[in-house]
BAFI-3210 file (N, C-alpha, C; in Angstrom, 3 decimals, decimal comma, padded with zeros to 6 digits):
// residues 258
n [1|2|3|4|5|6|7|8|9|10|11|12|13|14|15|16|17|18|19|20|21|22|23|24|25|26|27|28|29|30|31|32|33|34|35|36|37|38|39|40|41|42|43|44|45|46|47|48|49|50|51|52|53|54|55|56|57|58|59|60|61|62|63|64|65|66|67|68|69|70|71|72|73|74|75|76|77|78|79|80|81|82|83|84|85|86|87|88|89|90|91|92|93|94|95|96|97|98|99|100|101|102|103|104|105|106|107|108|109|110|111|112|113|114|115|116|117|118|119|120|121|122|123|124|125|126|127|128|129|130|131|132|133|134|135|136|137|138|139|140|141|142|143|144|145|146|147|148|149|150|151|152|153|154|155|156|157|158|159|160|161|162|163|164|165|166|167|168|169|170|171|172|173|174|175|176|177|178|179|180|181|182|183|184|185|186|187|188|189|190|191|192|193|194|195|196|197|198|199|200|201|202|203|204|205|206|207|208|209|210|211|212|213|214|215|216|217|218|219|220|221|222|223|224|225|226|227|228|229|230|231|232|233|234|235|236|237|238|239|240|241|242|243|244|245|246|247|248|249|250|251|252|253|254|255|256|257|258]
n.u [047,160|045,541|043,384|041,120|040,810|038,781|038,059|036,985|036,963|039,013|038,968|039,588|038,382|036,817|037,568|035,608|033,339|031,077|030,270|031,423|031,843|032,096|031,564|029,525|029,398|030,352|032,762|034,855|035,355|034,049|035,667|036,194|034,422|033,068|030,812|030,298|029,870|027,716|025,708|025,756|024,804|022,255|020,971|021,215|019,450|017,006|016,142|016,128|014,070|011,718|011,183|011,031|008,981|006,943|006,837|006,672|004,196|002,279|002,904|001,598|-001,011|-001,910|-000,471|000,071|-000,484|001,484|003,837|003,521|003,835|006,300|007,693|006,815|008,196|007,717|009,271|010,336|009,384|009,851|011,687|014,474|013,852|015,619|016,905|014,601|014,023|016,145|016,165|013,895|014,276|016,341|014,893|013,286|015,244|016,129|013,662|013,428|015,797|014,979|012,546|012,495|014,839|016,550|015,653|014,514|013,351|012,260|010,817|011,230|013,210|013,496|010,926|010,860|012,782|011,606|011,759|009,961|007,619|008,533|009,120|010,986|013,332|013,562|014,166|016,890|019,916|021,921|020,794|019,144|021,207|022,377|020,242|019,795|022,283|022,245|019,800|020,646|022,742|021,469|019,678|021,619|022,733|020,382|019,814|021,728|020,734|018,374|018,781|020,132|017,977|016,158|016,304|015,632|012,965|011,974|012,377|010,586|008,044|008,206|008,339|005,641|004,134|004,423|003,932|002,186|001,942|004,409|006,876|010,434|013,113|014,893|013,077|010,991|012,668|012,783|009,797|009,609|011,242|009,842|007,677|008,747|009,795|007,395|006,252|008,156|007,217|004,985|006,039|007,622|005,645|004,315|006,264|006,268|003,680|003,475|004,205|001,938|-000,176|-000,634|000,598|000,869|002,863|002,469|-000,143|000,783|002,190|000,302|-001,181|000,646|001,149|-001,688|-001,690|000,146|-000,767|-002,893|-001,517|-000,200|-002,722|-003,645|-001,566|-001,405|-003,853|-006,864|-006,243|-007,800|-008,655|-008,767|-007,188|-004,596|-004,336|-004,098|-001,808|000,009|-000,083|001,106|003,494|004,665|004,601|006,594|008,671|008,853|009,282|011,921|013,330|013,045|014,593|017,003|017,426|017,592|019,821|021,763|021,700|022,519|025,172|026,266|026,342|027,992|030,422|031,187]
n.v [-044,132|-041,881|-038,998|-038,765|-041,566|-044,547|-046,022|-048,616|-049,956|-048,757|-047,148|-044,479|-041,294|-038,131|-035,002|-034,181|-035,838|-037,839|-040,479|-043,412|-043,571|-046,039|-048,368|-047,609|-047,296|-045,532|-043,104|-042,246|-043,585|-042,615|-041,786|-044,011|-043,285|-042,012|-041,023|-042,050|-044,780|-044,667|-043,845|-046,172|-047,857|-046,742|-046,825|-049,596|-050,585|-049,311|-050,425|-053,073|-052,901|-051,930|-053,945|-056,011|-055,762|-055,349|-058,018|-059,702|-059,028|-059,454|-062,320|-063,222|-062,272|-062,808|-065,170|-067,253|-065,854|-063,843|-065,592|-066,628|-064,317|-063,784|-066,025|-065,803|-063,643|-061,114|-059,286|-056,722|-055,392|-057,169|-058,826|-060,661|-064,294|-065,889|-064,177|-063,232|-065,671|-066,141|-064,099|-064,138|-066,650|-065,822|-064,324|-065,834|-067,316|-065,216|-064,575|-067,068|-066,992|-065,076|-065,702|-068,493|-069,345|-069,856|-072,226|-073,193|-075,285|-077,149|-080,168|-081,539|-083,105|-085,538|-086,502|-086,737|-088,445|-090,856|-091,284|-090,174|-091,667|-094,030|-095,292|-097,026|-096,632|-093,878|-093,882|-094,623|-093,452|-092,838|-092,250|-090,329|-088,373|-087,899|-086,931|-084,476|-083,260|-082,971|-081,506|-078,972|-078,324|-077,758|-075,919|-073,734|-073,525|-072,950|-071,298|-072,411|-075,070|-074,824|-073,905|-076,346|-078,364|-077,158|-077,995|-080,677|-080,453|-079,029|-080,946|-083,027|-081,621|-081,192|-083,630|-084,591|-082,920|-083,617|-083,208|-081,155|-077,896|-077,580|-076,656|-076,254|-077,834|-075,663|-073,608|-074,674|-074,641|-071,836|-071,520|-073,072|-071,741|-069,441|-070,546|-071,617|-069,383|-068,199|-070,077|-069,695|-067,296|-067,893|-069,607|-067,872|-066,361|-068,308|-068,947|-066,539|-066,578|-068,648|-068,146|-067,145|-068,537|-071,808|-074,598|-073,109|-073,203|-075,578|-075,061|-073,136|-074,709|-076,085|-074,247|-072,988|-075,154|-075,294|-072,758|-073,068|-075,038|-073,544|-071,746|-072,825|-073,832|-071,406|-070,605|-072,527|-071,746|-072,414|-075,083|-078,062|-077,445|-079,208|-081,466|-080,204|-079,748|-082,326|-083,295|-081,516|-082,439|-084,940|-084,241|-082,915|-085,124|-086,892|-085,293|-085,113|-087,880|-088,371|-086,343|-087,551|-089,832|-088,844|-087,554|-089,703|-090,949|-088,936|-089,157|-091,647|-091,635|-089,998|-091,401|-093,418|-092,282|-091,194]
n.w [-001,844|-003,571|-002,927|-004,478|-005,361|-005,295|-002,306|-002,521|-005,073|-006,255|-008,428|-010,327|-009,458|-009,597|-007,983|-005,207|-005,596|-004,202|-004,317|-006,105|-009,495|-010,612|-009,152|-007,563|-004,966|-001,705|-002,136|-000,400|002,573|005,776|008,768|011,405|014,281|017,300|016,699|014,264|015,096|016,860|014,827|013,418|015,038|015,783|013,245|012,479|014,755|014,309|011,534|012,170|013,961|012,491|010,439|012,390|014,054|012,110|010,958|013,295|014,335|012,131|012,055|014,137|013,743|011,027|010,142|008,185|005,496|005,831|005,498|003,114|001,575|001,858|000,806|-001,897|-002,651|-001,395|000,400|001,179|003,625|005,525|008,259|008,057|008,060|009,571|011,188|012,789|013,927|015,475|017,256|018,657|019,848|021,678|023,236|024,684|026,014|027,786|029,070|030,355|032,016|033,742|035,010|035,387|036,465|034,468|033,019|030,297|029,049|030,670|031,361|029,081|027,652|029,216|028,903|026,121|025,773|026,859|029,549|031,271|031,215|032,242|035,023|036,129|034,477|034,994|037,481|037,767|038,768|036,934|034,462|035,375|035,887|033,319|031,970|033,346|032,757|030,088|029,609|030,905|029,278|026,839|027,716|028,046|025,475|023,896|021,306|019,428|019,659|018,553|015,970|015,173|015,056|013,266|010,502|010,699|011,507|009,281|007,242|008,167|007,879|005,067|004,052|004,917|003,526|000,764|-002,510|-002,358|-002,850|-003,988|-002,919|-002,246|-000,475|000,735|000,947|002,514|004,803|005,332|005,816|008,116|009,923|010,300|011,477|013,776|015,222|015,718|017,645|019,475|020,604|021,689|023,703|025,241|026,383|027,829|029,726|031,251|032,117|033,774|036,622|037,729|036,682|036,996|034,948|032,558|030,933|029,658|028,280|026,655|024,741|023,573|022,425|020,699|018,846|017,606|016,468|014,741|012,841|011,969|010,716|008,659|007,369|006,366|004,842|002,872|001,365|-000,336|-000,466|000,774|004,131|006,303|005,168|005,383|008,080|008,969|007,523|008,629|011,350|010,816|009,971|012,203|013,828|012,700|012,913|015,772|016,400|015,498|016,852|019,379|019,106|018,474|020,949|022,786|021,760|022,220|025,002|025,521|024,472|026,226|028,414|027,673|027,355|029,684]
ca.u [045,923|045,088|042,083|040,095|040,589|037,626|038,590|036,396|037,321|040,445|038,632|040,134|037,262|036,766|037,287|034,242|032,347|030,805|030,020|032,327|030,975|032,449|030,871|028,492|029,568|030,716|034,112|035,667|034,457|034,284|036,646|035,286|034,711|031,913|029,696|030,131|029,291|026,328|024,924|025,420|023,924|020,790|020,555|020,823|018,314|015,522|016,005|015,605|012,776|010,704|011,124|010,929|007,645|006,048|006,945|006,057|002,558|001,659|003,117|000,717|-002,422|-002,072|000,839|000,182|-000,251|003,026|004,985|003,396|004,216|007,998|008,043|006,497|008,864|007,559|010,255|011,100|009,025|010,005|012,845|014,793|013,383|016,662|016,950|013,384|013,973|017,349|015,832|012,584|014,877|017,043|013,863|012,761|016,264|016,115|012,423|013,671|016,603|014,312|011,432|012,484|016,175|017,481|015,293|013,619|012,699|011,501|011,299|011,113|014,248|013,130|009,765|011,188|013,600|010,726|011,970|008,938|006,724|009,307|009,489|012,299|014,492|013,839|014,682|018,129|020,699|022,933|019,941|018,816|022,298|022,574|019,127|020,157|023,356|021,720|019,035|021,438|023,388|020,300|019,308|022,645|022,785|019,196|019,964|022,350|019,931|017,116|019,426|020,270|016,681|015,343|016,469|014,775|011,382|011,638|012,183|009,506|007,084|008,348|007,810|004,370|003,309|004,947|002,973|001,411|002,472|005,535|007,977|011,569|013,676|015,163|011,782|010,446|013,402|012,076|008,515|009,757|011,823|008,813|006,707|009,425|009,811|006,103|006,119|008,972|006,448|003,941|006,776|007,967|004,366|004,058|007,017|005,960|002,340|003,747|004,256|000,548|-001,244|-000,087|000,580|000,854|003,699|001,915|-001,300|001,575|002,702|-000,861|-001,612|001,594|000,734|-002,737|-001,397|001,244|-001,583|-003,749|-000,586|-000,064|-003,834|-003,777|-000,354|-001,976|-005,147|-007,274|-006,192|-008,841|-007,950|-008,552|-006,119|-003,585|-004,312|-003,624|-000,483|000,749|000,319|001,837|004,908|004,916|004,872|007,603|009,783|008,811|009,865|013,234|013,882|013,256|015,635|018,187|017,803|017,826|021,271|022,617|021,889|023,410|026,572|026,728|026,409|029,021|031,706|031,446]
ca.v [-044,013|-040,528|-038,655|-039,232|-042,961|-044,992|-047,028|-049,948|-050,621|-048,521|-046,478|-043,027|-040,409|-036,776|-034,342|-033,768|-036,773|-038,650|-041,923|-043,894|-043,678|-047,591|-049,313|-046,832|-047,128|-044,225|-043,125|-042,063|-043,980|-041,999|-042,252|-044,731|-042,611|-042,192|-040,495|-043,048|-045,914|-044,209|-043,851|-047,441|-048,548|-046,284|-047,524|-051,167|-050,882|-048,742|-051,143|-054,023|-052,641|-051,704|-055,089|-057,027|-055,388|-055,862|-059,580|-060,220|-058,725|-060,377|-063,524|-063,649|-062,222|-063,416|-065,893|-067,821|-064,791|-063,433|-066,379|-066,793|-063,241|-063,728|-067,069|-065,195|-062,524|-059,594|-059,224|-055,622|-054,868|-058,019|-059,278|-062,073|-065,374|-066,502|-063,079|-063,221|-066,876|-065,904|-062,979|-064,950|-067,665|-065,041|-063,728|-067,080|-067,499|-064,117|-064,786|-068,135|-066,745|-064,122|-066,157|-069,975|-069,961|-070,448|-073,514|-072,860|-076,610|-078,039|-081,722|-081,910|-084,074|-086,749|-086,859|-087,170|-090,000|-091,592|-091,417|-089,711|-092,830|-095,270|-095,112|-097,848|-096,050|-092,619|-093,907|-094,755|-092,431|-092,631|-091,926|-088,911|-087,551|-087,885|-086,148|-083,363|-082,843|-082,668|-080,476|-077,990|-078,012|-077,317|-074,422|-072,869|-073,447|-072,885|-070,895|-073,298|-076,436|-074,171|-074,180|-077,619|-078,958|-076,560|-078,916|-081,823|-080,102|-078,741|-082,186|-083,628|-081,002|-081,278|-085,180|-084,823|-082,118|-084,248|-083,018|-079,907|-076,487|-077,513|-075,998|-076,859|-077,816|-074,375|-072,821|-075,267|-074,042|-070,569|-071,645|-073,584|-070,770|-068,737|-071,210|-071,785|-068,099|-068,087|-070,935|-069,137|-066,135|-068,584|-070,222|-066,906|-065,997|-069,384|-068,779|-065,372|-066,606|-069,797|-067,690|-066,910|-069,719|-073,106|-075,217|-072,103|-073,461|-076,633|-074,529|-072,464|-075,583|-076,480|-072,911|-072,860|-076,149|-074,856|-071,698|-073,419|-075,870|-072,378|-070,864|-073,734|-073,920|-070,109|-070,784|-073,280|-071,383|-073,304|-076,672|-078,379|-077,232|-080,578|-082,193|-079,472|-080,013|-083,802|-083,497|-080,836|-083,229|-085,809|-083,439|-082,782|-086,523|-087,228|-084,384|-085,589|-089,109|-088,165|-085,650|-088,350|-090,802|-088,088|-087,293|-091,009|-091,243|-088,203|-089,663|-093,084|-091,289|-089,385|-092,544|-094,462|-091,648|-090,487]
ca.w [-002,505|-003,726|-002,198|-005,558|-005,746|-004,616|-001,405|-002,546|-006,334|-006,656|-009,481|-010,080|-009,785|-009,740|-006,707|-004,795|-005,897|-002,772|-004,683|-007,143|-010,626|-011,328|-008,389|-007,075|-003,453|-001,146|-002,627|000,690|003,802|006,854|009,768|012,390|015,576|018,136|015,886|013,336|015,725|017,171|013,672|012,812|016,101|015,525|011,960|012,722|015,611|013,386|010,455|012,683|014,661|011,652|010,090|013,021|014,475|011,226|010,959|014,598|014,452|011,286|012,425|015,178|013,290|009,738|009,943|006,759|004,515|006,015|005,207|001,754|000,968|001,699|-000,002|-003,272|-002,877|-000,961|001,503|001,666|004,838|006,525|008,818|007,602|008,951|010,492|012,354|013,580|014,837|016,668|018,322|019,478|020,698|022,617|023,941|025,530|027,047|028,694|030,128|031,065|033,137|034,616|035,848|035,702|036,746|033,383|032,563|029,269|028,293|031,567|031,256|027,459|027,223|029,887|028,200|024,812|025,772|027,525|031,043|032,049|031,257|032,488|036,328|036,398|033,818|035,355|038,669|037,670|039,000|035,547|033,702|035,895|035,857|031,984|031,638|033,933|032,062|028,709|029,750|031,331|028,036|025,962|028,248|028,061|024,033|023,169|020,053|018,751|019,470|017,713|014,550|014,600|014,938|012,351|009,226|010,932|011,493|007,988|006,515|008,533|006,978|003,858|003,610|005,158|002,451|-000,441|-003,690|-002,082|-002,748|-004,861|-002,252|-002,165|000,860|001,236|001,153|003,950|005,842|005,710|006,473|009,369|011,003|010,735|012,463|015,083|015,920|016,244|018,718|020,632|021,340|022,822|024,683|026,290|027,191|028,721|030,899|031,799|032,997|034,630|038,097|038,248|036,121|036,822|033,612|031,535|029,710|028,605|027,527|025,460|023,857|022,638|021,688|019,553|017,911|016,998|015,639|013,549|012,019|011,551|009,757|007,404|006,532|005,565|003,841|001,636|001,062|-001,587|-000,334|001,801|005,574|007,293|004,643|005,745|009,409|009,016|007,310|009,639|012,423|010,542|010,164|013,521|014,536|012,145|013,555|017,368|016,583|015,013|018,013|020,398|018,744|018,604|022,462|023,342|021,403|022,948|026,473|025,494|024,292|027,274|029,420|027,130|027,439|031,128]
c.u [045,676|043,704|040,944|039,853|039,775|038,232|037,931|036,884|038,691|040,331|038,980|039,001|037,676|036,568|035,813|033,094|032,215|030,749|030,725|031,348|031,204|031,529|029,749|028,504|030,226|032,241|035,101|035,045|035,044|034,934|035,681|035,521|033,340|030,685|029,222|029,323|028,077|025,411|024,575|024,613|022,489|020,060|020,172|019,357|016,900|015,381|015,279|014,172|011,669|010,296|010,573|009,420|006,495|005,810|006,408|004,564|001,943|001,837|002,181|-000,933|-002,575|-000,872|000,908|000,332|001,091|004,044|004,633|003,965|005,801|008,075|007,915|007,300|008,635|008,237|010,786|010,629|009,360|011,307|013,295|014,450|014,343|016,958|015,843|013,497|014,965|016,836|014,638|013,380|015,616|015,933|013,296|013,966|016,308|014,830|012,736|014,593|015,912|013,342|011,488|013,860|016,875|016,805|014,015|012,876|012,032|011,847|011,119|011,901|013,789|011,909|009,993|011,906|012,873|011,080|010,785|007,693|007,351|009,834|010,979|013,519|014,666|014,356|016,266|018,824|021,551|021,892|019,275|020,043|022,502|021,409|019,430|021,181|023,083|020,867|019,676|022,153|022,595|019,809|020,340|023,044|021,489|019,205|020,514|021,449|018,772|017,668|019,619|019,054|016,134|015,377|015,668|013,258|010,968|011,483|011,015|008,284|007,092|007,877|006,303|003,284|003,943|004,014|002,083|002,244|003,690|006,812|009,287|012,151|014,024|014,099|011,078|011,418|012,983|010,946|008,600|010,369|011,033|007,944|007,478|009,563|008,311|005,738|006,962|008,040|005,623|004,923|007,201|006,922|004,199|004,959|006,786|004,785|002,598|003,821|002,709|-000,447|-000,464|-000,397|000,620|001,799|003,282|000,855|-000,395|002,022|001,439|-001,207|-000,523|001,290|-000,612|-002,561|-000,425|000,096|-002,485|-002,788|-000,418|-001,505|-004,210|-002,660|-000,766|-003,338|-005,626|-007,119|-007,116|-008,121|-007,729|-007,365|-004,790|-003,291|-003,534|-002,313|000,431|000,995|001,122|003,376|005,539|005,296|006,074|008,925|009,865|009,585|011,509|013,889|014,152|014,464|016,995|018,508|018,250|019,423|022,112|022,760|022,750|024,823|027,147|027,172|027,790|030,389|032,228|032,143]
c.v [-042,573|-040,244|-038,929|-040,538|-043,539|-046,103|-048,513|-050,670|-050,076|-047,424|-045,067|-042,080|-039,030|-036,177|-033,774|-034,616|-037,581|-039,939|-042,208|-044,095|-045,214|-048,200|-048,828|-046,766|-045,747|-044,221|-043,093|-042,470|-042,984|-042,526|-042,772|-043,841|-042,755|-041,947|-041,580|-044,338|-045,708|-044,281|-045,305|-048,225|-048,142|-046,792|-048,737|-051,314|-050,410|-049,785|-052,420|-054,130|-052,675|-052,975|-056,114|-056,868|-055,856|-057,388|-060,168|-060,198|-059,575|-061,843|-064,287|-063,421|-062,551|-064,128|-066,589|-066,963|-064,208|-064,291|-066,785|-065,596|-063,220|-065,075|-066,510|-064,121|-061,059|-059,615|-057,950|-055,104|-055,834|-058,375|-060,514|-063,196|-065,693|-065,509|-063,239|-064,676|-066,655|-064,994|-063,561|-065,799|-066,918|-064,477|-064,774|-067,426|-066,456|-064,248|-066,014|-067,976|-065,641|-064,587|-067,755|-070,347|-070,384|-071,748|-072,995|-074,122|-077,375|-079,520|-082,282|-082,982|-085,275|-087,412|-087,297|-088,376|-091,096|-092,107|-091,003|-090,979|-094,067|-095,100|-095,718|-097,154|-094,791|-092,654|-094,033|-093,546|-091,875|-091,908|-090,265|-087,921|-087,256|-086,751|-084,812|-082,667|-082,251|-081,552|-079,031|-077,581|-077,305|-076,093|-073,374|-072,447|-073,288|-072,497|-071,753|-074,657|-075,923|-074,584|-075,411|-078,645|-078,423|-077,460|-080,041|-081,605|-079,670|-080,076|-083,026|-083,013|-081,202|-082,716|-085,160|-083,913|-082,304|-083,986|-081,949|-078,741|-076,367|-076,604|-076,904|-076,908|-076,422|-073,512|-073,520|-074,850|-072,709|-070,566|-072,025|-072,513|-069,736|-069,222|-071,353|-070,423|-067,721|-068,981|-070,341|-068,030|-066,911|-069,133|-069,152|-066,426|-067,072|-069,287|-067,582|-065,684|-067,691|-069,312|-067,460|-068,000|-070,948|-073,968|-074,321|-072,640|-074,521|-076,060|-073,602|-073,223|-076,076|-075,435|-072,698|-073,899|-075,810|-073,656|-072,254|-074,259|-074,536|-071,815|-071,813|-073,714|-072,458|-070,153|-071,304|-073,016|-072,057|-074,875|-077,129|-078,248|-078,538|-081,472|-081,475|-079,721|-081,474|-083,980|-082,566|-081,593|-084,449|-085,525|-083,301|-084,108|-086,868|-086,658|-084,940|-086,949|-089,049|-087,424|-086,502|-089,247|-090,017|-087,723|-088,752|-091,504|-090,365|-088,650|-090,941|-092,740|-090,713|-090,475|-093,421|-093,749|-091,079|-091,419]
c.w [-002,632|-003,097|-003,187|-005,766|-004,659|-003,551|-001,564|-003,730|-006,700|-007,750|-009,412|-010,392|-009,764|-008,364|-006,377|-004,973|-004,616|-003,024|-005,970|-008,481|-011,395|-010,399|-007,566|-005,416|-002,809|-001,316|-001,365|002,010|004,941|007,950|010,866|013,783|016,271|017,519|014,888|013,966|016,282|015,982|013,134|013,817|015,790|014,213|011,953|013,543|014,888|012,369|011,192|013,422|013,767|011,116|010,856|013,852|013,538|011,021|012,178|014,721|013,510|011,473|013,345|014,608|011,800|009,416|008,605|005,658|004,546|005,294|003,716|001,080|000,667|000,877|-001,601|-003,417|-002,331|000,415|002,041|003,108|006,002|007,091|008,252|008,611|010,125|011,773|013,189|014,479|015,823|017,719|019,237|020,475|021,993|023,718|025,151|026,475|028,048|029,445|030,972|032,358|034,035|035,501|036,006|036,013|035,533|032,587|031,667|028,757|029,226|031,522|029,967|027,292|027,828|029,201|026,854|024,577|026,415|028,854|031,791|032,166|031,796|033,811|036,873|035,935|034,451|036,834|038,751|037,729|037,741|034,801|034,069|035,563|034,148|031,444|032,078|033,231|030,814|028,659|030,162|030,165|027,008|026,537|028,019|026,267|023,315|021,784|018,993|018,561|018,522|016,286|014,151|014,360|013,666|011,042|009,472|010,769|010,046|007,010|006,751|007,774|005,752|003,245|003,933|004,084|000,958|-001,450|-003,404|-002,030|-003,734|-004,253|-002,287|-000,726|001,511|001,566|002,230|004,929|006,178|006,214|007,873|010,332|011,155|011,691|013,856|015,726|016,357|017,549|019,933|021,399|022,201|024,009|025,825|027,101|028,233|029,964|031,681|032,919|033,930|036,237|038,559|037,858|036,036|035,481|032,467|030,385|028,894|027,809|026,329|024,564|022,835|021,774|020,403|018,542|016,991|016,163|014,568|012,550|011,241|010,454|008,494|006,761|005,690|004,631|002,602|001,278|-000,355|-001,467|000,736|003,338|006,270|006,587|005,262|007,156|009,484|008,609|007,994|010,890|012,173|010,474|011,390|014,330|013,978|012,885|015,191|017,473|016,252|016,309|019,077|020,320|018,896|020,315|023,168|022,926|022,074|024,410|026,417|025,184|025,252|028,394|029,038|027,424|028,920|031,918]
res [m|s|d|t|q|c|m|e|c|g|h|a|g|e|p|g|h|m|f|c|p|a|c|g|r|q|a|r|a|p|r|i|d|w|h|y|l|a|e|q|v|r|h|g|i|l|n|l|e|r|g|f|l|y|s|l|c|n|l|l|l|r|p|g|r|l|i|r|d|y|i|d|g|q|r|a|r|q|v|k|p|l|t|l|l|l|v|t|a|a|a|v|v|l|v|g|r|l|v|a|d|g|d|v|i|g|s|t|i|s|a|g|a|g|l|a|g|n|p|e|l|a|g|s|p|a|a|q|e|a|t|r|t|l|e|s|w|v|n|r|n|f|a|l|v|t|l|l|l|l|p|l|e|a|a|g|l|r|l|a|f|r|g|v|g|g|l|n|y|p|e|w|l|v|v|t|a|f|l|s|a|q|g|f|v|f|m|a|a|g|l|l|l|q|r|w|i|p|g|a|t|a|w|a|v|y|a|a|m|a|c|l|l|f|s|l|a|q|f|f|a|g|y|p|w|w|k|t|v|l|r|g|l|l|g|l|l|l|y|a|v|v|q|s|l|a|t|a|a|a|l|a|l|y|d|a|v|r]
***
C-alpha cells in the first residue's frame, strides 16, 4: 500500500493530506506506541468523565427530565445509559467488597424466594445451601445479573404504563437502565453508611424506590402524578413477582442438579 493510499478505504489520496477525501477518516493512522496509548486513555477518561458526571448529577437532581431529554434526542452531553448502568453496578460491587466482604445483595434472595417468611423451609439445610450458593454467584456476577434482569423490569413497567406516553419496549429499556443506575447510587450509599447507621441498606432501598417514582412522575409531566405513582408501584410489583419466581426456579434447579 502506498504512502498516499487511505488505510481505511484504500482511496488514493494526495501527499500531505491528513484526512481521506473519500471516507473522511484519518488517511494514515499513527503507529501504536506509549504516547498513542496514553492519549487514548486520556481521551476516553475525559469523555466518560464529562458525560458521566453530567448524567449522574442530573439523575439525582432532575431525573425525569434527564431521561426525557435522552428519549427526545438530546444526548450529546449524556453518557450512554448502558455505560452508566455498568459503571454504577461496578461501584456497588467495589463498595460491597470494601465494606461488606463482597456481599452486595444481603438476604435479597432468601426473601425473594420466600425463605425469610418460612422458618421450616429456611431451616432446611438443602435450602440454606442453595440460597448461599445462589447469593454467592449473584455477588460475583452482579453486573451480569443486572443486565439479565433489566428486560424483566422494563417489561413490568411497560405493562403497567400501557397506553401512557407511547413508549416502545426499547425506549423502556433505556428508561429502566437510567432508573436502575439511580438505584445503584442509593445502594452504594447504603452500603457505605451501614457501618455507622444500622439498617442503612434497607433505608437506601426505600429511598431508591421513592426516587424512582418521583423520576417517573417527572418524566410523565402533565399526566396526573398519583396515577404515575400507582402505575409505577404496579410495575415494580410485577417485576418483583417475576423476579421471585425466577429465584425460586433457580433454587429448585440447583437442588435438582446437585
